[in-house]
N, C-alpha and C positions, 0 to 999 in steps of 0.2 A: 504493500500500500504506500503510495507516495503522499507524504504529508502535504505537499504543495497542492495536490489535487483537492484535498479537503479544505484548503485555505485559499482557494483561488480568488475569493472575494476580498472585501476590505479586511485589513488586519484587525483582530479582536481588540477590544479596549484593554488597556493596560499591558498590551504586548505589541509594541510598535513594529518589531521585525521578527519574522518567523523563518527558521531554517528551511530552505527549499526542498531538501530531500531527507529521507531517513538516514540515520547514522548506521552504517553497517557494523555489526558486532561479529568479529571473526570467531570461529569455533574455539581457538586457543584462548581467546579472551573469556568466553563463556566457561571454559574449563577452569581457568584461574579463578573466576568468580565463584564457581561451585566449591573449589578447594578453600577459598577464603571463608565462605559461608559455613562449611563443615568445621573449620578451625574455630570460628566464632561460636558455633553451637557447642563444641567441646569445652571451650573456655567458659562460656556462660554456665554450662552444666557443672563445671568444677567450682565456680564461684558459688552457685546455689547449693552444691553438695557440701562445701566447707561450712557454709552458713547453717545448714540443717544439721550437720554432724556434731558441731561443737557449740553448745549453748553459751559458753563464755565469750564467744565471738559475736553474739547477737546484740551488739551495741546499736544505738539509733542510726549512726552513720552506716553501719554494716547492713541495716535493714534497707536503707536507701540504696546501698550497693546491690543488694539482692534484687530489689525492684528494677534497678538498671540492668542487671544481668538478664532478667526476664524480658525486658524491652528489647535488648540486643538479640536475644534468642528469637523472639517473634520477627524482628527485622530480617534476620538471616533466613528464617523459614520462608518468609514472603519473597525475598530476593532469589532464593534457591528455586522456589516454584516458578518464578518468572523466567529464570535462566533455562530451566528444564522444559517448560511449556512452550517457550519461544513464540510469543504472541505476534500475530501479523495484522491485527485489527481489533476493534472493540468487541468485547464479549462480557458476559456476566462475571466470569471468574477473573477477567482482567480488571474490572472495576473493584471486585472484592479484594484481589491481591493488592491493588493500589491503595485501598482504604486501610488494609492491615499494615502495610509498610509505612504509610503516612502516620498512623496513630503511634506505632511502635517507635519509628524513627524520631518523631517529635517528642515523645515521652523520654527517649534516651537523651535528647538535648536538655530538656527540663531537669531530669534527674542528675545529669552530670553537673549542671550548675547548682542544683540543690545540695549536692555533697560538698561542693566548694563553699557555698554559703554557710552550711552547717559547721564546717571546719572554722570558717572565719569568725562566726559568732562565738564558738566554743573557745577558740585559742586566743584570738585578738581581743575580743570583748570580755572573755571569761565569764559569760552569762549562760550557765548551764540550764537555768530555768527557762530562759527565752528559747534556747535551742530545743528543749523538750516541747515547748508550746508550738514551735514552728514545725516540728517533725511531721505531725499528722497533715498539716496544711500543705507542706511540701509534696507529700504523696498525692494528696487530692488534686492540687493544681497541676502537677506534672502529668497526670493521666486525664483529668477532666477537660482541660483546654484543648489538647489534641483530639480527644474524642468528640467534643462538640464541633470544632471547626471541620474535622474530616467528615463527620456525619452530615453536616450541612452541605459540604461539597458533593458528597455522594448522592444525597437526596435531590440536589439540583442538577444532577447529571454531569458534573464537571470532571469526574475521575474516569480514566480509561487509557487508551493507547496513545503514545506520544512518539512512536517511531524512533525511540532511543535518542531523541533530540536533547532531553534533559535527564535521561536515565541510561541504564546499560542493560537492556533486555527485559526489565520489569516495567510495569505500568504505573503511571502516576496521574498527573493532571493532563487532560486532553489538550493537545496543542491548538486545536481548532475551536475550543470552547470560548464563550464570551468572558472576558476578564481573566484570561489564563494566568497572567502574571500575578494578579491579586490572589488567585486561589493557590498558586504555587507558594506564595509568601505565607498564606494562612495555614497551609497544610505541611509546613516544614521549613521552608527556606528562611523565613523571618526569624524563627527560633534558633536556627543554626547561626545566622549572622549575629544575633544577640549573644549567643554562647561564645563566639569568637572574641567578643569584647569583654564579657563578664568573667570568663575563666582566667585569662592572664591577670586581670586587675585583682581578683580575689586571691588567687594563689600567690602572686608576687607580693601582695601586701601582707599575707599571712607569713610568707617566708622571711620577709624583711623584719617583721615583728619577732619571729623566733630567733633570728640571728642577733637582733638588738638585745633581747632578753639574755641570750647566752653570753654576749659580750659584757653586759652589765653584771651578770652573776660571776663571771670570771674575775672581773675587777674587784667585786665585793669579796670573793673568796680570798683573793690575794691580800686584801686589807685584814681580813680575819686571821689569816695565817701569820701575818706579821705582827698582829697585835694581841695574839692569844687565841684560845679556843672560842668557838662561836658562842654567843650568848644563848641561854636556854629560856624558853618561855615558862609560864606558870605550870603547864602540863608536862614539862620536861622535854618538849620538842624544840627544834631550832627556831629562832626568831625568823619570821617571814616578812617580806617586803611586798606589799600588794598581793598577798596570797601566794607568793612564790617562796619555796623553801630556800633558805640561805645556802644549803649545802649542795645543791644540784640543779639540774635543768628543770623547769616547771613541768607540770603534768602535760601541758600542751607544747612543750619544747621539742620533743622528738629526739631521736638518736642522731648520730652524726650524718647518716644518710637520709633521714626522714625529710628534712627540709629540701634536700636536693631532689627528692622524688616529687615534692609539691611543685617544683619548677617543671619537671618532666611531664607531668600530667597534661597541662594545656598544650605543651609542645607536641606531644603525641596526638592529641585530639585534632589540632589544626593540621598537622602533617597528613593525617588520614583523610580529613574531610575537605580540605581546601580544593581538591581537584573537582569535586562536584560543584563547588561555587565558581571555579574558573569556567567550567563548561556552561553553567547557568548564565553567566554574563556574556560568554561568547555566543550563546543562543540568542540573547537579546540584541546583539549587534550583527547577527547573521554572518559571523566570521567562518571561513572555511576550516580554520583550525579546530573547530568544534568536532569534526569528524576524524581527527588524527588518531590512529590506533593506539599510540602510547598514552594519550590523554584519556581515551575511553577505558583502557586497561587500569590506569591509576584511579579513575573515578569508580569503576566497578569494584576493584579490590579494596580501595580505601574505605568506601561506604560499608562494605561487608565485613571488614576485619576488626571493627570496634570491640566486639565481644572478646576476641582473642587478645587484643591489646590490653583491655581492662583486666583480664585474667593474669597476664604477665606482670602488670603493675601492682595489682592488689592481692595476688597470691604468691607468685614466684619472687617478686621483689620486696616482699613484706616478711621479715624474719620470723615473727611469731606464727604466722599462717604457714609459711614454707616449712618451718620446723615441725609443726603438727602434721602437715601433709606427708612429709618424708618419713616421719616417725610411724605414721599409720601404714604407709606403703611398705616400709621395712619391717612391720610387725614388732616394733620395739615397745617394751613395757614402760620405758622411762618417759614421763611427760615432759615436754619441752617447757623451759622457763617462760612464763608469761611476760610480755613486754610491759614495761612501766610507762611507756611513752604514748601519749594520746595520738600523735601523728602516725606512729606505726600501727596502732590498733584501728584508728578511724580512717586515715587516708589509705591505710593498707586494708 
């Protein structure tokens, strides 16, 4: 099906330029997409499995992470179906697959930002009560907003086949629909663009706060060591400054690698997702680069690999979870030492 044939009339509102032809998706690109989806499904299953297996890891942020894993798994299932089905026009399952991927993908954006916001409130503001009050609302908003916007788009007939102009083998918003750009924004792209802004700001601010506290504590300890033992409080514990123990990194401080991972999280997110945004803007400008096979491959694999990337960050790069997992796999009886650091338990 030629997309230009369906759009031979006036350009739809909010979409000034429409790509003239379908984007060919080579078989090797579809194969890479299927592998990426399979890896994300395995990664999401591992995240959900660790959450279910160890009650001590069921912190509020880990609950958000489990919800994120579920969203990434649904996204991978939807993309995998689209790659295997190889749509060539509008159909009921094309619209259904587009709705499923839109809800799950948008929820993934919301939940990724929700985890960053939870960390920021817990570590930077030190307000555990506020973090607890926000927790339920973060879940509700993360799923309700995508569900409402996508349901509206589907009810009005805006979801369907796009000729891989802004996707890679799966269905999303129909290119020939009225107000296509508006519905693309409301069913995912707007939330993705906001995540590009929110994630670096929240994580970098949290990281700077951790490093500042660590530096202040290092100077404070040096003064204590030069002037005698630390003063003790009425209950026998060390004197604290702003709720921070005088003898160590605060509960939100994290280990030596914890704050480094906070910087890595938005970098990985942008590195995977930016290719879909590049193709989105190329579609708006009717650029021939939109159809380049390398860009199509990066778009398909990047969008499908988020679950695997989260598994790598929050399981294999998180010492407490990694130790528990390896201990369970090796059938060791010794329980790994629990992390004392909030960044390792929450961001991990």
